[in-house]
C-alpha positions in Angstrom: 0.3 0.2 -0.2 1.8 3.2 -1.1 0.0 6.3 0.7 -0.9 9.1 -2.6 0.4 12.0 0.5 2.6 12.5 3.6 1.3 10.6 6.0 2.7 13.3 8.8 1.5 17.0 9.1 3.7 19.5 7.4 4.6 21.1 10.1 5.9 18.1 12.3 8.7 19.7 13.9 5.3 21.9 15.8 3.3 19.5 16.0 2.1 17.3 19.1 0.7 14.1 18.6 -0.7 11.3 20.4 -1.6 7.9 19.6 -1.3 3.9 20.5 1.2 1.4 19.3 0.5 -2.2 19.4 3.7 -3.8 21.1 4.5 -7.2 20.9 6.0 -9.1 23.0 6.8 -9.1 25.9 4.3 -6.2 25.9 1.3 -7.9 24.3 -0.7 -5.3 24.5 -1.4 -1.1 23.2 0.7 1.6 24.2 0.2 5.4 24.7 2.7 7.1 22.6 3.1 10.6 21.9 5.7 11.8 18.9 8.4 14.2 19.4 10.5 16.3 17.0 9.6 13.0 14.7 10.5 9.9 17.4 7.5 8.4 19.2 8.2 7.5 22.8 6.0 5.5 25.0 4.8 7.6 27.9 1.7 4.3 29.1 3.8 4.4 32.3 2.3 8.1 32.6 -0.6 7.9 30.9 -2.3 4.3 30.9 -4.7 5.1 28.2 -5.1 7.8 25.7 -8.7 9.5 28.1 -6.9 9.8 30.8 -4.0 11.9 28.8 -6.7 13.9 27.1 -8.8 14.3 30.3 -5.4 15.7 32.0 -5.1 19.9 32.3 -1.7 19.4 32.0 -1.7 17.5 28.8 0.3 19.5 26.5 3.3 19.3 29.2 2.4 15.7 29.7 2.6 14.9 25.9 5.9 17.3 25.7 7.8 16.2 28.8 6.6 12.9 30.1 9.9 10.5 30.4 9.1 7.6 27.7 10.7 5.1 25.6 12.1 5.5 22.3 10.0 3.6 20.1 12.4 4.9 17.0 11.5 6.9 14.4 8.0 8.4 13.4 8.5 7.7 9.6 9.9 3.9 10.0 7.0 2.7 12.3 4.4 3.9 9.6 6.0 2.0 7.1 6.2 -0.9 9.4 2.7 -0.4 9.8 2.0 -0.3 5.8 4.0 -3.6 5.8 2.6 -5.3 8.3 4.7 -8.1 10.2 5.3 -9.1 13.7 7.0 -5.4 15.5 4.9 -2.8 16.7 1.9 -1.7 14.6 0.0 1.6 14.9 -3.1 1.7 16.7 -6.0 4.1 16.6 -5.2 6.9 18.7 -8.4 6.7 20.6 -9.3 4.0 23.4 -12.2 4.5 25.8 -13.8 7.2 24.2 -16.8 6.3 22.2 -17.0 7.3 18.7 -19.7 9.7 17.8 -20.6 10.9 14.3 -22.6 13.7 12.7 -24.0 13.6 9.6 -25.9 16.1 6.9 -23.5 18.9 7.6 -22.7 19.6 4.1 -24.8 20.8 0.6 -23.6 17.9 -0.7 -24.1 15.4 1.8 -27.8 16.3 2.6 -28.5 15.6 -1.3 -27.0 12.9 -1.6 -28.9 11.3 1.3 -32.4 11.8 0.4 -30.8 10.7 -3.1 -30.3 7.3 -1.4 -33.6 8.1 0.6 -36.0 8.5 -2.5 -33.8 5.6 -4.2 -34.5 2.9 -1.7 -30.4 1.3 -2.1 -31.0 1.0 -6.0 -28.1 3.0 -7.4 -29.1 2.5 -10.7 -32.0 5.3 -9.6 -29.6 7.6 -8.5 -28.2 9.9 -11.8 -32.2 10.6 -12.9 -33.0 11.3 -8.8 -30.1 13.7 -8.5 -31.1 16.1 -12.1 -34.8 16.2 -10.3 -33.7 17.1 -6.8 -31.7 19.7 -8.0 -34.5 21.5 -9.8 -36.9 21.0 -7.2 -35.0 22.6 -4.2 -33.7 25.6 -6.3 -31.4 27.2 -3.7 -27.9 26.6 -3.1 -28.0 24.6 0.3 -24.8 25.1 1.4 -25.8 28.9 2.0 -28.5 28.1 4.4 -28.1 28.5 8.0 -29.7 25.2 9.6 -32.9 26.5 11.8 -32.5 30.3 10.2 -35.8 31.7 9.3 -34.5 31.3 5.3 -34.4 27.7 6.6 -38.0 27.5 7.4 -39.4 29.1 5.1 -37.4 26.5 2.6 -38.7 23.7 4.6 -42.5 25.4 4.5 -42.4 25.3 0.8 -41.2 21.7 0.6 -43.7 20.7 2.6 -46.6 22.1 0.9 -44.8 20.5 -2.6 -44.8 17.2 -0.3 -41.0 16.8 -0.8 -40.5 17.1 2.8 -37.5 14.8 3.9 -35.9 13.2 7.3 -32.8 14.3 5.6 -33.8 17.7 5.2 -34.7 18.0 9.0 -31.2 17.5 10.3 -29.8 19.3 6.8 -31.5 22.1 7.8 -33.7 22.4 10.8 -32.6 23.3 14.3 -31.3 19.7 15.6 -28.5 17.9 14.3 -28.0 14.0 13.2 -25.6 13.0 16.3 -25.9 9.2 16.1 -23.2 6.6 17.2 -20.9 5.1 15.1 -18.6 3.0 17.1 -17.9 1.6 20.6 -14.8 2.2 22.7 -12.2 -0.2 22.0 -13.6 -0.8 18.0 -12.1 1.7 15.8 -9.2 0.3 13.6 -5.9 3.0 12.4 -3.5 3.6 10.1 -2.5 0.8 8.1 -5.3 -1.5 8.8 -7.8 -2.8 6.3 -11.3 -1.4 6.9 -14.7 -3.3 6.0 -17.8 -3.7 4.1 -20.6 -6.0 4.3 -20.6 -8.7 2.0 -24.6 -8.0 0.9 -24.0 -4.3 0.5 -23.9 -3.4 -3.8 -23.3 0.6 -3.0 -20.6 1.8 -0.1 -18.3 4.4 0.1 -15.5 5.9 2.2 -16.4 9.6 4.4 -13.5 11.3 4.5 -13.8 13.3 7.8 -12.0 15.7 10.6 -12.6 13.6 13.9 -12.5 16.1 17.3 -11.0 14.8 20.4 -13.1 15.4 23.4 -12.6 15.2 27.1 -15.1 14.2 30.1 -15.7 18.0 30.5 -16.5 18.7 26.5 -14.3 20.4 26.2 -12.3 19.9 22.3 -8.9 19.1 23.3 -7.3 18.3 19.7 -8.2 16.4 15.8 -7.1 13.5 13.9 -9.0 12.2 11.1 -11.5 9.2 9.7 -13.0 7.4 7.4 -17.1 6.2 8.1 -17.5 3.7 6.0 -21.0 3.5 4.7 -23.0 1.7 2.9 -25.1 3.4 0.8 -27.9 0.5 0.0 -28.6 -0.4 3.3 -29.3 2.7 4.9 -31.2 4.1 1.7 -33.7 1.5 2.4 -34.1 2.8 6.0 -32.7 5.0 8.2 -34.0 2.3 10.6 -31.1 0.0 9.3 -27.9 3.1 9.7 -26.6 1.3 12.6 -26.6 -2.1 9.8 -25.0 0.2 7.6 -22.5 2.3 9.7 -21.1 0.1 12.4 -19.1 -3.1 11.7 -16.2 -4.8 11.7 -13.9 -2.8 10.3 -16.0 0.4 9.7 -14.7 3.1 11.6 -11.0 4.5 10.8 -9.3 7.1 13.2 -5.7 8.3 12.4 -2.9 8.5 12.1 -2.5 10.3 15.6 -4.7 13.1 17.6 -2.8 16.1 17.0 -3.2 17.9 20.5 -4.8 21.6 20.5 -1.4 23.8 22.0 -0.4 27.7 20.9 -0.2 26.3 17.3 -3.1 24.1 16.8 -6.6 25.0 17.4 -9.7 25.5 16.4 -9.5 27.6 14.0 -6.7 25.2 12.6 -9.8 22.9 12.2 -12.2 25.4 10.5 -9.9 26.4 8.1 -8.3 23.0 6.9 -9.0 21.2 3.9 -9.6 17.5 3.8 -8.8 15.3 0.9 -9.4 11.9 -0.8 -8.0 9.8 -3.1 -9.2 6.2 -4.2 -7.0 3.5 -6.1 -8.6 0.7 -7.4 -6.6 -2.7 -8.7 -8.5 -2.4 -11.5 -6.9 0.8 -12.3 -10.0 2.9 -11.2 -8.6 6.5 -9.3 -10.5 9.1 -8.0 -9.9 12.1 -6.1 -11.2 15.4 -4.2 -11.1 18.1 -1.5 -13.2 19.0 1.2 -13.1 22.2 2.7 -14.1 22.6 6.1 -14.9 26.2 5.6 -18.5 24.9 3.8 -19.9 22.9 7.0 -23.5 24.3 7.3 -22.9 23.9 11.5 -19.9 25.2 13.2 -18.2 21.8 15.0 -18.5 23.4 18.4 -22.0 23.8 17.8 -22.1 20.0 17.1 -19.9 18.9 20.2 -22.4 21.4 22.3 -25.6 18.9 20.7 -23.6 15.8 22.0 -22.6 16.1 24.7 -23.9 18.6 27.9 -26.6 18.8 30.7 -28.4 16.0 28.4 -25.5 13.4 27.9 -22.4 12.8 29.7 -19.0 11.4 28.5 -17.1 10.5 31.3 -13.7 9.2 29.1 -14.6 11.1 26.8 -15.6 10.7 23.2 -14.3 11.0 19.1 -16.9 13.3 17.1 -17.0 13.0 13.5 -17.9 16.1 12.2 -19.2 14.5 8.4 -18.6 15.0 4.9 -19.0 16.9 1.6 -18.2 13.5 -0.1 -20.3 11.2 -1.6 -18.5 9.7 -4.6 -20.9 9.8 -7.8 -18.2 9.0 -10.4 -19.3 5.5 -12.3 -17.5 2.4 -10.9 -19.1 -0.1 -12.6 -21.0 1.1 -15.6 -23.1 4.0 -16.8 -25.6 5.0 -14.6 -23.8 2.7 -11.6 -22.4 5.5 -9.2 -19.8 4.8 -7.3 -18.8 2.1 -4.7 -15.7 0.1 -3.2 -14.4 -2.8 -4.8 -12.2 -5.4 -2.3 -8.8 -3.5 -2.8 -9.2 -0.4 -2.9 -6.3 1.6 -1.4 -8.3 5.1 0.6 -6.3 7.9 1.4 -7.9 10.5 3.3 -5.2 13.3 3.9 -4.7 17.1 5.8 -2.0 19.1 5.9 -1.7 19.6 9.4 -2.9 16.4 10.8 -1.7 13.9 8.3 -3.2 10.8 6.3 -4.9 8.0 7.0 -4.4 5.2 4.9 -6.5 1.9 4.6 -7.2 -1.1 1.9 -11.0 -2.4 1.4 -11.7 -5.7 2.3 -14.9 -7.9 3.9 -15.9 -7.1 7.3 -16.5 -11.0 7.6 -12.7 -11.4 6.5 -10.5 -9.2 8.1 -9.3 -9.3 11.5 -12.5 -10.0 14.2 -12.2 -7.5 16.6 -11.2 -9.4 20.2 -9.4 -6.8 22.0 -11.9 -4.7 24.2 -12.1 -2.9 27.5 -11.5 -6.0 29.7 -8.9 -7.0 27.7 -6.9 -3.5 27.9 -7.6 -3.3 31.9 -5.7 -6.9 32.1 -3.4 -6.0 29.9 -2.8 -3.0 31.5 -3.0 -4.7 35.2 -0.4 -7.5 33.9 2.2 -4.8 33.4 1.8 -3.0 36.7 -0.3 -0.1 35.2 
C-alpha cells in the first residue's frame, strides 16, 4: 500500500501528536505514545490510556515532556505498519472513548442522502433523482444556516410540495444528526483493513475530521477518520443506520491525534481542507478535496449537541464532523455510481494532521475485533499499570 500523500503533518516539528501502538512480546498490548521531533515515545507509565491523557489539564505539558521509552523514528513505524509483520504497529489513537458522528453537515451530502432515501438503496436510479432533486430544491443549500428563518421558509415550501425528507430535517433544521458510530476500542487505525458487508453493492468512504473531546466537553485535539458507509443499506431504511455504519472495520481513525496547543487549535480545524484519494486494483482512481469552511454547522455547535447537561461522556468521546464526499463517479458502468471494490486503497489527508491510509476488504474476512475494554484493563494490570 503506497500512500499518495505525506502521512505526517507538514509542520511536524511543531506538531504535538498522540497515538497508540500495539507492542509485541513482552508487552503484548497497546501503548500510549507521543511524537516529538519525529521520534516516538511510549509514555504509558504516565498515561495508561489516551482517555487518561486527554482528560488531564496538563496534557500538553505531559505530551511534551513525560519520560518515555523511545520506539524510534515515526516514519519507520508508519512504514512498518503499512507493511504488516510482527513488530510494533500503529492503532487507532483513541481507546476508551465512544465514537460519535455528525451526519448531513455539508450541502452535497444532504443532497446525496435524499437521493439514497428516494432510490431505496438502488444505485441505478441515483442520476435521474439527482437531477430532479437539484431542480426541485432550486437553492444553494450551502448558504443556508440550519434553523434560520430562511431554512424554515424552505422547509415550509417543501412540505407544501410533499417533498420533505428526514435528511432535510437534520440538514437545515435546528437539530443536528448525532449518531453512535462505534463503541470504545472498536476503531481501526492507520494501515489497517477497513470492512464493508458482503451484501452491500453500493458503498463509499466518508473522509472527515474527527474531534477528540474530553470528559468536560472540551475539544482537545483533532485527527482524521473514515466513516465507511453502506449507501444501499441506509437507503432502504434509516432504521438500518447501525447496520450500515457499525461493522467490523467500518470506523477508521488516525494516524495520530494532534493536540490543541498555541500553534494548532479549533480555528485550524475550521480552516482545514480534507482530501480523498481512492486507487483500485482495476486501475480506477478518484480524488477530491473538501473544505471545512463549507460546513453548515460550526464544529463547537456539534459538540454542544452531542454532550452537555443532556448527555455526559466520563471517558471523553470522538466526534466525526461529517463529510461533503458522496462519490458519484461511475465504477461498474453508466449510471451505476461509485462503489468500493475489494483492494481499494483509500487515503484521507489534511496538511496539518497527516494522512489516514487503509485498504478495503470484507468485514467478514478481515481480522475480527477481539481486544476490548476488559482485555485492555487486564493487559495494563499485568504490566503493573
